[in-house]
C-alpha positions, 0 to 999 in steps of 0.5 A: 500500500502507498497511502492509508486513511482512517475515518470515524468507522471506515478506512481507505487504502491506496495501492501503488498501482492506483487501486483503492480499497476500503473497509468498514461502515458504508451507511453514508456511502463513505467507502465509494460503494453504493450506499448500504443502509441494511444490516450488512453495512459494515465491511470488515471481512476483507478489503473491497476494491472501489472501481470508481476510484481506480487511478487515484493519487491521494485519498483521505477519510477525515479522521474522528467523527467523519463519514466522508472520504475525498479522493484526488486524481492526477489531473487535480480533480477531487471526488467526495463520497459519504456525507460531503457527496449528499447523493449516496454515491461519489461526486466531483467537488473541486478541480485543480487541487494539490491537497485536501482535508475533511472533517466529514461535514466540511472540507478544505481544498488547496489549489495548485496556486496556493489558494485554499477553498472551503466547502461545508454541508450547508455551503456546497460551492467552495469559497476562498479562505486563504492564499499563499498556502502549501498544506492543510491538515487532515481535519481542515483546522490548520493551514501551513503557509509557504513561509512555514507559518501555521494558521488556525482557521475559523471560529468555532473550529479553532476556539482553543487558540482564540483570545479569552474574550473573543466569542463566536456568534451564529452559524458557521459562515464565510463571514465568520472565518478568521485565520489566526497565526499560531507558530512559525518554523513548522514543517507538518501539523495535525489537529484533533478534536480540540488540540493541535500537534505542530512539528517544527523544522528541527523535528521538535514536536509541540502541542497546544489546545485542550488537555482534558483527556491527556491528549497533549501528552504533558504529563500529570493530570487533566489540565483543561484548556491552554488558550495560546499556550504551546508545549514542547513534547518530544524531539527527533520526530518525523510525523504526527497525527491526532485523533479526537482525544489522542495524539500519536507521533512517529520518531525518526527511528520508527518508534510510535508514541501515543497519549490520550484516552485508552478506553479501548487500548488506543495507546497502551495495553494497560488498565489505565483509562487515560495516558497523560504522558507519551507511551510507546505504541509500536516500533519499526513503523514508517507511516500512521493515520488516526481514526475515531478511537484507533490508529493505522500503522504502516511498517 
């Protein structure tokens, strides 16, 4: 496999030959297969090849609480499946795209010229939110500019970084969008439910946001909200990924560490229900993708 992506209750896999395979729930059509609302909607026994996505070059499944998938082809055309498609079958949603992200009900599309467009379940036509970007995180809450500065996008989606006196009013709309600068010198990022992981150019990992379930990995006991605070977590890190209540990072030696909720052994095989400090998850890995309460690891 070349790429893998974990959603809320489904997973997508991209083979080196451009074939796409899927597993898990399909009640919203998120696998790219005909929508299945019967009792047989969970496909776990084997990976199913999704013929309509043959020839894809990239895909994402949105992570925690996402019932959507986005698939990109070599010509920059992106197709959506699941909640974002609204039709029960894959539909074309954007063109000229080099990268994309989704939370299930909203998505970001990074165009080849560095413009970032957003679409939501209520605003179907993508609208411009930022220029001069080079990356978007998988859940669409963070944007990395060409000068390696990270911005948190919008309100209420980035409320953990807003000023303490700032409030959100009304439903999400283009008028409510604000891109707030978070940190410079960043090479990669990932956002969870209400926290963010920021990987610096020197391979140092930083975290910010909410720590009520130990997701920041700063030790001790839950310390609540950390508005505007950024914590150094680890050095020698090559990749990061966040789930709703978990954080995972891959070190340069192939070791994966995790922190956060552990109700279903998401982090460690211990009786501990919450892991407050990073615990070793696996060794010999080269890639990761986090879903809703699980993580995929590629050796």
